[in-house]
N, C-alpha and C positions, 0 to 999 in steps of 0.2 A: 484538191477539191474534196476528196473524201474526208479530210480533216475538218474542213470548213463545215460540211453537212453535219458531221458528228457534233461540232461545237454548237451549231444552231439547234440541233436536237436537244442537247443538254440545257442550253439557255431556255428553250421552250418549256422543258420539263421544270426547270428551276423556277420560271415565271409562274407557271401553274401552281406549284407547291407554295410559293410565296403568297399568292392570292388566296389560297385555301387556308393557309396559316393566319394570315391577317384577318380573314373573316371569322375564323374561330376565336381569335383573341378579342376582336370586336364583340362577339357574342358574349364572351365571358365578362368583358367590361360592363356591358349593359345589363347582364343578369344580376350583377351585384346590387344594382339600384331599383331593378324592375320589381314592382309589387305595391303593396299597401304600407303606408307609413303614418303613424299617429304622432301628432304634436305632444310633446311631453307635458305641457302645461295647459292644454285645452282640449276639449272634445272635438278635435278637428282631424280629419283623416284625408290623406292625399295618396292618389294613385299615380305611380310613375310608369310610363310605357315609353318604349323606344321605337322609332322608325329608323332603321339602319343604325347610325351611330349617334343620332341626336334625339334626346328625350324631352318629354313634356310631363309635368305634374298637374293633374286636375284634382279639384275638390271632389272626394268621394263620399264624405259624410260631414255634415256641419249642422248640428241641431239648432244653433243660434241663427243661422241664416240658410234655411233650406233651399232657397232660390239660387244660392252660389254653387250647388252641386253640379259637376260637370264643367265649371269654368276653369281655364288654364291659369294656374298661379305661377308655375315654374316653366319657363320656356328655354329653348336653345341650350338644353342641358347636355354637356359632354363630360365624360368621366374616364379617368385613366386608372385602371384597376392596379397596375404595378405600383403607382404612387399613392393610391388610396384617396385621390383627390379629384375634384371636378369643379366645373363652374356652369352658371346659367344665369338667367334673368328672373328674378323673383318680383311678383307684384306686391307692392306695399300699399294696403288699402287706405292708410292714413294720408299717404302722399298721392293716391290715385295715379301711381306710376310704377314703372319697373326699374329695378336696380340690380347691379351685378351681385350675384351670390356666389360665395366660395363654399364648396361642399367637401366634407371629409367623412371618411368611414373609419373611425377609431376602432370599431368592432363590427363584425358582420351584421349585427342587428341594431346598431346605433349609428345614426347619421347626424352630423352637426352641419348647420347651415349658417353662414355669417353673411349678413347683409349690411353694407355700409352706405349711409345717406349723409352726405357732407362730411362732418367730423364725428358723427355718431355712427356706432356700429353695434349690432345686436347679434348674438349667436343663439340659435334655437336648436334644441335637441329633438330629433325625431326618432321614434322606436318602431322597428319592423313589426307589422301585424299581418293578420290574415283575416279572411271572412269569418273563420271560426272564433278568433279573438274578438272581432267586431260584434258577432252575435252573442257571445258570452257576456260581454260588457253591457249589452242592452238588457239583459235579463235581471 
């Protein structure tokens, strides 16, 4: 009986440690993408935030279409930091629909996003930014 109680105690402690570790890993996975990202070819900024392990990217700045600010363009974003890869659903304005997006972080401050529509795919590079970068670019 004593051995069974000890085993249960160890299992309980192990379960708690496993939960704590997995939440720390989840936090580090999401932190790699959380923040502001600037489209490399346009004056378009997206802010990525996570709720638990699922992220959303919303338009943060768009001079050509100011009414688009705050709209979600990247949804159902999940990311695995160990692989440096993730996926989500990206809104494609030309098609007025969402398509699967493959996301990679080749470097900590560079994100590539590949969206495939039918036989056509396009990869876009996003550069990590911050509010200071955004303010300096406006001056």
